[in-house]
C-alpha positions in Angstrom: 202.3 132.1 62.4 199.8 129.8 61.6 193.8 128.6 59.4 190.4 128.6 57.5 187.7 126.3 56.0 183.7 125.6 55.3 180.3 124.5 54.3 176.8 125.5 53.3 176.4 128.1 50.8 179.1 131.0 51.5 176.3 133.6 52.9 175.0 130.7 55.1 178.6 129.5 56.4 179.4 133.0 57.4 176.3 133.4 59.2 176.7 130.1 61.1 180.5 130.9 61.8 179.4 134.2 63.4 176.7 132.3 65.8 179.0 129.9 66.4 181.8 132.2 67.4 179.5 133.7 69.7 178.5 130.6 71.7 182.0 129.7 72.1 181.6 126.5 69.7 183.5 128.0 66.4 186.4 125.5 65.2 188.3 125.2 61.7 186.0 123.1 59.9 182.9 125.4 60.7 184.5 128.7 58.8 184.1 129.5 55.1 187.1 130.3 52.7 187.1 132.8 50.1 187.7 131.5 46.7 186.8 128.1 47.7 184.0 126.0 46.3 181.7 123.9 48.2 183.0 120.2 49.0 186.7 120.5 48.4 189.6 122.7 47.9 190.0 125.2 45.4 192.9 124.0 43.7 193.0 121.2 41.1 196.9 119.7 41.1 196.2 118.3 37.8 196.1 122.0 36.1 200.0 122.1 37.3 202.3 120.6 35.0 205.2 118.3 36.0 208.4 119.9 35.4 210.9 116.9 34.3 213.9 118.5 35.2 213.0 119.6 38.7 211.3 116.2 39.5 214.6 114.5 38.5 216.0 116.5 41.6 213.7 114.8 44.2 215.5 113.3 46.8 215.5 109.5 46.5 214.0 108.9 50.0 210.8 110.9 48.8 210.7 109.8 45.4 210.6 106.1 46.5 207.4 107.1 48.5 206.1 109.3 45.8 204.8 111.4 48.3 205.3 114.7 50.0 204.0 114.6 53.6 203.4 118.0 55.2 202.8 119.1 58.9 200.4 121.8 59.4 198.5 123.0 62.3 195.0 123.3 60.2 193.3 125.8 62.7 194.6 129.2 60.7 192.3 130.2 57.8 192.6 131.0 55.5 196.2 129.4 55.3 195.4 126.5 56.6 192.2 124.7 58.0 189.9 121.8 57.6 186.9 121.9 55.4 185.7 120.3 52.5 182.7 117.8 52.3 183.7 116.0 55.2 184.9 118.9 57.5 188.0 117.3 57.9 189.8 118.2 54.5 192.8 120.2 54.6 192.1 123.4 52.5 193.7 126.9 52.2 196.3 128.6 50.3 199.3 126.8 52.0 197.5 123.7 51.2 196.9 124.2 47.6 200.3 125.7 47.2 201.7 122.5 48.8 199.7 120.6 46.5 201.2 122.9 43.4 204.9 122.2 44.6 204.2 118.6 44.8 202.6 118.5 41.3 205.7 120.8 39.7 207.8 117.8 41.3 205.5 115.0 40.1 204.8 114.0 43.7 201.5 113.3 45.6 200.9 115.5 48.7 199.7 114.6 52.1 198.9 117.4 54.4 198.6 116.1 58.2 197.1 118.3 61.0 199.8 118.7 63.8 200.0 121.1 67.0 201.5 124.1 65.6 204.5 124.2 68.3 205.3 120.5 67.3 205.9 120.9 63.5 209.4 122.1 63.5 210.9 119.4 65.9 209.2 116.7 63.7 210.7 117.7 60.4 212.8 114.8 58.9 211.6 111.8 60.8 207.8 112.5 60.4 207.4 115.3 58.0 209.4 116.4 55.0 208.0 120.2 54.9 206.4 122.4 57.5 203.8 124.6 56.0 201.8 126.4 58.4 202.4 130.2 58.4 205.7 130.1 60.1 207.4 133.6 60.2 211.1 133.4 59.4 213.0 134.2 62.3 217.1 134.1 63.3 216.0 131.8 66.3 213.8 129.5 64.2 216.4 129.0 61.4 219.1 128.0 63.8 216.8 124.9 63.9 215.4 124.4 60.2 215.7 126.0 57.0 213.3 127.8 55.3 211.9 128.7 51.9 210.4 132.2 51.6 207.2 132.2 49.9 205.0 135.0 51.5 205.2 138.2 53.6 203.1 139.2 56.5 203.0 141.4 59.7 201.6 141.4 63.2 198.0 142.9 63.7 196.2 143.2 67.0 192.5 143.4 67.3 189.9 144.1 69.7 185.8 144.0 70.2 184.2 146.6 67.9 184.2 150.0 69.5 187.3 148.7 71.8 185.1 148.5 74.8 188.3 147.7 77.1 189.7 151.1 76.0 193.0 148.9 74.9 196.0 150.8 74.0 199.2 149.1 72.5 201.2 151.8 74.0 200.2 150.0 77.4 199.0 146.8 77.6 200.0 146.2 81.3 197.3 144.7 83.2 195.3 143.8 80.1 194.2 140.6 79.2 195.4 139.4 75.9 195.1 136.4 73.6 197.7 134.9 71.8 198.3 131.1 69.8 201.0 129.3 71.4 204.4 128.9 69.9 203.7 132.4 67.6 205.9 134.9 67.0 203.1 137.2 68.6 203.7 135.2 72.0 207.7 135.5 71.9 209.4 137.6 71.6 206.5 140.3 70.7 204.3 140.0 73.8 206.7 138.4 76.2 209.0 141.6 75.7 206.0 144.0 75.9 205.2 142.1 79.5 209.0 142.7 80.7 208.8 146.1 80.1 205.3 146.1 82.6 207.5 144.2 85.0 210.6 146.4 85.1 208.7 149.7 85.1 206.6 148.5 88.5 203.3 147.9 86.4 201.0 145.1 86.6 201.9 142.4 84.1 200.0 141.3 81.0 197.9 138.4 81.4 198.7 136.1 78.7 196.1 133.8 77.3 198.0 131.4 75.3 195.9 128.7 73.3 196.7 125.9 71.0 194.3 126.9 68.3 194.1 130.2 66.9 190.1 129.9 66.6 189.9 129.6 70.1 191.7 132.5 70.8 189.4 134.5 68.2 186.2 133.2 70.2 187.8 134.5 73.4 187.9 138.2 72.1 184.7 137.7 70.5 182.9 136.6 73.7 185.0 138.9 76.0 187.2 136.5 77.5 190.3 138.5 77.0 190.6 142.0 75.9 192.8 142.1 72.6 194.6 139.3 70.6 197.5 139.7 68.5 198.3 137.3 65.1 199.2 137.3 61.9 197.6 140.3 59.5 196.2 137.9 57.3 194.3 136.0 60.0 193.2 139.3 61.7 191.6 140.1 58.6 189.7 136.9 58.1 188.6 136.9 61.5 187.1 140.3 61.4 185.2 139.1 58.5 184.3 135.8 59.7 182.7 137.7 63.1 180.8 139.9 61.0 182.0 142.9 62.1 182.2 141.8 66.0 185.9 142.7 66.0 188.2 145.3 64.7 191.9 146.2 64.2 194.0 148.0 67.1 196.8 150.1 65.2 198.3 149.6 62.1 200.5 146.3 60.9 204.0 146.0 62.1 206.7 143.7 61.6 206.0 142.7 58.1 208.4 139.9 57.6 208.6 136.6 55.4 206.6 133.5 56.2 208.6 130.3 55.2 208.2 126.8 54.2 210.2 124.8 56.5 212.8 121.8 56.0 215.2 119.9 58.1 218.7 121.1 58.2 220.1 117.9 57.1 218.3 118.0 54.1 219.8 121.2 52.1 219.0 119.4 48.7 215.3 119.6 49.5 215.1 122.9 50.6 216.8 124.2 47.4 214.4 122.2 45.4 211.3 123.7 47.0 212.4 127.1 46.3 213.3 126.2 42.6 209.7 124.8 42.5 208.0 127.7 44.4 209.7 130.0 41.6 208.6 128.1 39.0 205.0 128.7 40.5 205.6 132.2 40.5 206.8 132.3 37.1 204.1 130.4 35.4 201.3 132.6 37.4 199.8 129.3 39.4 201.6 131.1 42.6 199.6 134.3 42.3 196.3 132.5 41.2 196.6 130.6 44.4 196.8 133.6 47.0 194.2 135.8 45.1 191.7 133.1 45.3 191.9 133.6 49.2 192.2 137.4 48.9 196.0 137.4 50.0 197.6 138.5 46.7 198.9 141.4 48.6 201.3 139.0 50.4 203.0 137.8 47.4 206.9 137.9 46.9 208.4 138.2 43.8 210.8 135.2 44.3 211.5 132.4 47.0 214.7 132.4 48.9 216.3 129.8 51.1 217.1 131.4 54.3 216.7 134.7 53.4 218.2 137.6 55.5 215.5 138.4 58.4 215.7 141.4 61.2 213.9 139.6 63.9 
């Protein structure tokens, strides 16, 4: 499920982000991240101590290069986006968590921007981990292993006042926006569309875009009637567009979000879970989430391939 960034003063950045959204020019590097200081990420990995016992379990291939390479779609604030002084530095609570995991294991961390749908197929040869707000689903677990670290659900949003009179009970004939490759696109919206067609009603006009920031901009400017995304993202979008959007209905389908690891590397998946649990125990994990206003999504413990309903 996939991001958020900055700069100027916090108030000025919010104002600019709102104006850019109206003009259709918003991108990840033009947003503002709660809890982030000007010019860089909010988390300093040097504040997290290396755990020698866990560091000793790092797979040889990763230990030899000394770096964890992370694939992330940096368009999904406040989890992962581009910001910093250069507007191109990955920032967000997922990025900070990746750094904390790396510090715990005695490794450097390199976060590489990637299209959301390309990350899972590239685990192993290209990325050691995928950290990009992935909802854990049974279908995805057939392809990769996941370490749960967060919980979120689906939320819909419309323009303030719901001028298109959108109802979640009947989206047939409406134009809805969604990020490509997300759970909201399939099976949620695709399932709703199938019901429209089977009932002889007009199909949902689905606008699927690679970047969530583009989906949000389409909604602000009236290019779509509604959008579906992760609950964390929708709350952030409402904040960033200064009240131009509002939620539609309640959060539903709350499920775990996970760090993705190649099926061929179960040792790494187990180690990442241990590292996250270490960060939960010492308070670093909650500190990171709270800095971005997302402490409500915290889990009590990280698990490898937890049981899910979907």
